[in-house]
matplotlib code that plots the C-alpha trace (Angstrom):
import matplotlib.pyplot as plt

x = [0.0, 1.5, 1.3, 0.2, 2.6, 1.3, 1.0, 1.2, 4.7, 6.7, 6.8, 9.5, 8.1, 9.4, 7.2, 4.0, 1.0, -0.1, -2.9, -5.3, -4.7, -5.0, -8.7, -8.2, -7.9, -11.5, -10.3, -7.6, -7.9, -9.4, -7.1, -7.1, -8.8, -11.7, -12.0, -15.5, -14.0, -12.0, -13.9, -12.9, -13.6, -16.2, -14.6, -16.1, -14.7, -13.1, -9.5, -6.1, -6.0, -9.3, -8.3, -4.9, -6.6, -9.0, -6.1, -4.1, -7.1, -7.9, -4.3, -4.9, -8.1, -7.5, -6.2, -9.5, -12.0, -12.5, -9.9, -9.9, -13.6, -14.2, -11.9, -13.8, -17.1, -15.7, -13.7, -15.7, -14.8, -11.1, -11.3, -13.1, -10.4, -7.8, -9.8, -9.8, -6.2, -7.5, -10.4, -11.4, -15.1, -16.3, -19.2, -16.9, -14.5, -17.4, -18.3, -14.7, -14.8, -18.2, -17.0, -13.9, -16.0, -18.1, -15.1, -13.4, -16.4, -18.1, -15.0, -13.2, -16.1, -15.9, -12.3, -13.0, -16.0, -14.9, -18.0, -16.9, -13.5, -11.5, -13.3, -13.4, -9.6, -9.1, -11.2, -9.2, -5.9, -7.1, -8.2, -4.8, -3.0, -5.4, -5.0, -1.3, -1.2, -3.6, -2.5, 1.1, 2.8, 6.2, 7.9, 6.2, 7.5, 10.0, 12.3, 12.3, 15.8, 17.3, 19.8, 18.9, 15.5, 12.8, 9.0, 8.9, 10.9, 8.5, 5.6, 7.5, 7.5, 3.7, 3.4, 5.3, 3.4, 0.1, 1.4, 2.7, -0.8, -2.2, 0.1, -1.3, -4.8, -3.9, -2.6, -6.2, -7.5, -5.1, -3.7, -0.1, 0.8, 0.6, -1.8, -4.4, -4.6, -7.3, -9.7, -10.6, -11.2, -13.2, -15.5, -14.8, -17.5, -16.4, -15.0, -11.6, -13.5, -10.8, -12.2, -12.6, -10.1, -8.7, -8.6, -6.0, -7.0]
y = [0.0, 3.4, 6.3, 9.7, 12.6, 15.5, 18.5, 21.0, 22.6, 21.8, 24.7, 24.9, 24.8, 28.3, 29.7, 27.8, 29.7, 28.9, 26.4, 28.9, 31.3, 28.7, 29.2, 32.8, 36.4, 36.3, 34.0, 36.2, 37.1, 40.5, 43.1, 43.5, 46.9, 45.5, 42.2, 41.6, 40.6, 43.9, 46.6, 50.2, 53.0, 55.7, 58.3, 61.1, 60.0, 62.7, 61.5, 63.1, 63.7, 65.6, 67.8, 68.6, 69.5, 71.8, 73.5, 74.0, 75.8, 77.7, 79.1, 80.5, 82.3, 83.2, 86.6, 87.4, 85.4, 86.4, 89.1, 91.4, 91.0, 91.9, 94.8, 96.3, 96.0, 97.5, 100.2, 100.9, 104.6, 104.0, 101.3, 103.7, 106.3, 103.7, 102.8, 106.5, 106.0, 104.3, 106.7, 110.2, 109.3, 108.4, 106.3, 104.3, 103.9, 102.5, 100.1, 98.8, 98.1, 96.3, 94.3, 93.3, 92.3, 90.1, 88.4, 87.9, 86.2, 84.3, 83.1, 82.2, 80.0, 78.4, 77.5, 76.1, 74.0, 73.0, 74.4, 75.7, 76.1, 76.3, 79.5, 80.9, 80.5, 82.2, 85.2, 85.4, 85.2, 88.1, 90.0, 89.7, 90.8, 93.7, 95.0, 94.8, 96.8, 99.4, 99.8, 98.5, 100.7, 100.6, 102.0, 105.4, 105.8, 108.7, 106.9, 103.5, 102.0, 98.6, 99.8, 101.6, 102.5, 102.7, 102.6, 101.9, 98.8, 97.6, 98.2, 96.1, 93.1, 93.5, 93.7, 90.4, 88.7, 89.4, 87.7, 84.8, 84.2, 84.5, 81.7, 79.5, 80.1, 79.4, 75.9, 75.2, 76.5, 74.8, 72.0, 71.2, 69.6, 70.6, 67.7, 69.2, 72.7, 71.7, 70.6, 74.2, 75.2, 72.0, 72.8, 76.2, 75.7, 72.2, 71.2, 69.7, 67.5, 68.4, 66.2, 63.0, 60.3, 58.1, 60.4, 62.8, 66.1]
z = [0.0, -1.1, 1.3, -0.2, 0.3, 2.5, 0.1, 3.0, 3.5, 6.5, 8.9, 11.6, 15.1, 15.8, 13.0, 13.9, 15.3, 18.8, 18.9, 20.5, 17.5, 14.8, 14.1, 13.0, 14.3, 15.6, 18.4, 19.7, 23.4, 24.2, 25.5, 29.2, 29.2, 27.2, 28.9, 30.3, 33.7, 34.1, 35.9, 35.2, 37.7, 36.8, 34.5, 36.5, 39.8, 41.9, 41.3, 41.6, 37.8, 37.9, 40.9, 39.3, 36.0, 37.8, 39.7, 36.5, 34.9, 38.1, 38.1, 34.6, 35.4, 39.1, 38.0, 36.4, 38.4, 41.1, 41.7, 38.6, 38.2, 41.8, 41.6, 38.7, 40.6, 43.8, 42.1, 39.0, 38.9, 39.2, 36.5, 34.2, 34.7, 33.7, 30.6, 29.7, 28.7, 25.6, 24.8, 25.6, 25.7, 29.2, 27.9, 25.8, 28.7, 30.8, 28.0, 27.9, 31.6, 31.4, 28.4, 30.3, 33.3, 31.1, 29.6, 32.9, 34.4, 31.6, 29.7, 32.9, 33.8, 30.4, 30.9, 34.4, 33.5, 30.0, 28.3, 24.9, 26.6, 23.3, 22.3, 25.8, 26.1, 22.8, 23.9, 27.1, 25.1, 22.8, 25.9, 27.5, 24.4, 23.9, 27.4, 27.2, 24.0, 25.3, 28.9, 29.1, 26.5, 28.1, 25.0, 25.6, 29.1, 29.2, 31.7, 30.0, 30.1, 30.9, 33.5, 36.7, 38.1, 35.5, 35.8, 32.1, 32.5, 35.2, 32.8, 30.2, 32.6, 33.0, 29.2, 28.8, 31.6, 29.7, 26.7, 28.8, 30.2, 26.7, 25.6, 28.3, 27.1, 23.5, 24.6, 25.6, 22.4, 20.0, 22.1, 22.8, 19.4, 15.7, 15.2, 17.6, 16.1, 13.6, 16.4, 17.1, 13.4, 12.9, 15.9, 17.5, 20.2, 21.1, 24.5, 25.3, 27.9, 30.5, 33.2, 31.2, 32.1, 29.4, 26.5, 25.2, 23.6]

ax = plt.figure().add_subplot(projection="3d")
ax.plot(x, y, z, "-o")
ax.set_aspect("equal")
plt.show()
């Protein structure tokens, strides 16, 4: 009796698939994070990550809410006089202060809560840059110099601090990488979902 030759190629043991995988990819084991026996904690739990995220955002808006906003309410006349540096019309100066108050309260809450926080952070960044250009014009100070006492140089530091804070807000708007910039232009009113655990924005 003649034996028939096996037409299948001989595969070395080192290249053979494990028996549990032989039936196809549909029988591969589930990853641990998606395994039905693995229980994940609630994403909204009050964890260290959420508290730290809140504190980071709070540090950005703390200058505006509550301190600067409260100062405008308690010292409205003085704030209006300061706004008069940008305009000679008292009514327009008051409108500037009220607009600033609205931005400092509403947009800061947007950054803290994550509601349309991309747009809210952009508005605050523009607000910081605008107030720097209007009220921190160090280059016009008659005593501006880099050596020795100079009020103009002190104003320059305030000018640069405004833009530093604006940069922090822009990181919320556009993200920390080039790949995340398009998220804002795709959906300007979207949220970064800052308190969601397990996703990267």
